[in-house]
N, C-alpha and C positions, 0 to 999 in steps of 0.2 A: 884523814881524808878529808878537807872542808864539802861545806852544803852544795858549792858551787861544783865543784869539780865530780863530786858524785852524781850529782845534775848533767852537766855533758858525756859524765861515760855514760849514764842508762840512756841519752840519747843517739848517743856511738852504737849501741848495741840492739837499740830497737829496732825491727826487722823493717825497712823501708818497704814503703808502701806502693803497691805498683801502680804507675804512671798512668794518670787516662790524658785521651786527648782531648786538647781545646777543640773548639766547635771549625775554626777556622783549618786547623788541621786536622780535622778528620771530614769536612763536608766530601773532597777526594772520593773517601771511600766509600762513603753515602752514593754519590754519583757511579761510583763503578759497581757497586752492587745495584743498582735500580738499570743500570746496562744490562747486566750479566743476567740479572732474573727474567728480564725481556726475550733475549735469545733462549734463556732455559723453559719459558713458559710457551713457548712457540713450537719446542724440539716435546718437550712432553704433552702437548695438546697434539704434536701429531703421532707421537710413538701410541699414545691411546686410542686414535683411530684408525695407526696401521694395526695393532691390535685385536681388530674388531676385523681386520681387511684379512690377515693372515690365518688367524683361530677362525673364524667363521665359517670363511670361504672353502679353509682348506676343511675342516672337519665336516660340514656338508658334501665335499667329493668325495672322501676318503667312508663315510656312516655309509653313504649313500651307493657304493661297490659293495661297500659289507654288506648292505642290508638284502644285494639281489638273490635270489633261491641259488644260484651256481657257483657262489664269489669264494668257493673251496678251489675250484677249477678254475677261475678266473684271477686270482688277487695277484697272482706269483708272479704272474705275462705283465701284467700292469703299472708301464712305468705313469700312468695318471696317478692312482694309488701312494704310488710311493712316495711321488715329486707331493702331493695333497699332504700329507703326512709329513714330510719337509717342513711345508709350509707351517703346518700349527707350531710345531718346536720351533720355529723365528719367534711365535707369539712369548714364547718362555723366555726367551732374549730381550723381548719388549720388555715386559712387564718390570723385569730386577730394572732395566733402563729408567723405566718410571723412578721406581723406590730408591734409585740413587740420586736419579737428578733433582729430588722433593726434598733430599737430606737437609743439603743444607739450605733449603728455603724456607723448609719447618723447623730446623735445631733453633733457631736463636728467638719464635716462639715457645717452644716446648720441646726438649732436647729426650723425651722421654718417649712422649708420640712420632715425635721424629724416626726417633730409633725401629718403635712400634712398625712403625708403617711402610718402613724398609726391610723387616723383618719377614712381613705379611709379604708382598710382592716376591722378595725369592723365595718363600712356602708357598706362594702360586706358581711360580715359574718352575718349581724342580717336581711339587707333583703333577702338573700338568704335561712336561715332559716324562715323569712314569708312565700318564696313561698313555701317550703318545706312542712310547717305547713298545708297552702292551699292542698297542692298535697294529705297528711295523710288525711285528710278531705270527702276526697271521700270510706273511709271505713266505715263513718259515714254514707255518702249518700248510699252507698251498701245495709247497714246491713237496714236500713228504705225502700231503695226500693224493698229489698227482702220479708220485712214483710209486705208491703203495697200492694202486687202484681203487674202487668200489671198493671192496672189501672190508673194510676198517673204517668204511663214511660215519660210522657214532662217532669212531673215537675220535675224527679229529674234526666234528661237528662241534662235540661236547670243549674240545681245544681250544677253536674258533671261539667259539659263545664267550669264552672266557678271558678271550683278548678282547673282543667285541666291548664282555663287561667290565673289565678293570680298566677301560678308556672311562665309558661311560660313569663309575665308582671315582676313579679319580680326577675328573671334571669337577661334580660334585662338592667331593672334600678341600680341593682348591676353590672352589668357589664359597663356601663354607667361610673357609679360612680369610679371602677378601673381602667377601661381607660382613666380617664382625668386625677385622683389622681396620677395615674403612671407615666406619662405623665412630672413631676417633680421630679418625682422618679429616672427616667432614665436620665434625664438634670442635675442633683445632681452625679449620678454614671459617666458622663462622666466631667464633671466637678472635680469633688473629685479625679478620676480615681483609682476608687474603683475595677473597671472590664474595659481591654483592653475597648479602646473608641468605638471601631467598634459594639460590644454587647451595649452597651450603646446606640448610633444611633438605632440600629436593634429595639431596646426595643422603642425606640420615636414613630420611622414611625407604628411600627405594633400595639399601643397600640392607636396612632391616628386613624389609619384605624380603627379597633376594636371599638371607641368608634363612630366612627360615623357611625359605619353596624349595630350597637346595638339601636343607633337612629331612625337611618332608619325604622327599624326591629317596632319600638315603634309604628313610624308615618301609618303601614301599607304596606311597601314596604319587602313582606315576603321574606324569604332566605337571604337578606343581614348580618343579623345576622350571621346566620353560616357561609358565606362564608369570612366574616370579620374577624371570630378569625384565623384563616391559620397562616397570618404574626403573631398576637402576640401571639398565643397558642405555635408555632414553638419558640419562644423568649423563653420563660416561659421554657419551657423544654430546652430547650438550655444553658437556663439562669442557674436551678437548678441541672444539669449535672455541667458545671463549676462551681459550689460553691462546688457543693463534692471535686471532682479532682483537683481542683487548690483552691478553696476559693477567698478572696477579696487580693487586691495586700495591700502585705506587707507596700511597704513603705507609700501610704496611710494612712491605717491604722497607723503605726509610729507618720508621721503628725498629725492626730488626737488627739493621744495619747499626745505624748507631750505638743500640744495644748490644752488641760484637763486637766495634769499634770502639768501645768505649766513652764514645764521645762526650763532651760536657758542654750544652748547648748554653748560650747569655744569658 
């Protein structure tokens, strides 16, 4: 076999490089991604604000009823208590939805952080749901208390306290997970410039304080979790409003879409 033949065979056997889109071919994909990201931003913003409405209102009503002195005799007949707990459960679906929708937005900029944030939101949703189910068990405890009479009041009181504390602990564990995972999320927002950098820095500080406060709450420092929610909570409200009104930075979305589509610029 002569040199020319060997060269031809080597070229034929070499694996073909994956084709890359030319600029003109990729512009349509980038424009479609920009339009899709705008819709996603609005939906995510509404889910973020909706989470405050569902869990915040539901938790305030349900725990308010459970805090009454006679809750053992009233919870089982309270439709409002059950409805409020179900309203809290809806929040779990919303937070998992946020992680799902943010996955394709974040992935072009950092796949590992995108998957990590998705996992964080799933973790949050599941743990919060476990806490709400613990709270809903008060209905069974209350019904059993009513049927048994006051003779076993201390026993049922202990069960009721365990159910309430289970929800409280689940909430703080979920928020620690959210706070830690969202630190990486905000770092990626900062690095990718998907939103203004002041907003990303605000989130970094807010979630760090939030996670620390919830850890201290778990360790027995009562009230620290509630106080620590203020900066992070204000960030999430502003972040949700920003996404609805402004969306993600188009230039950051364009860069991510171009990388994903394999566009070769002129």
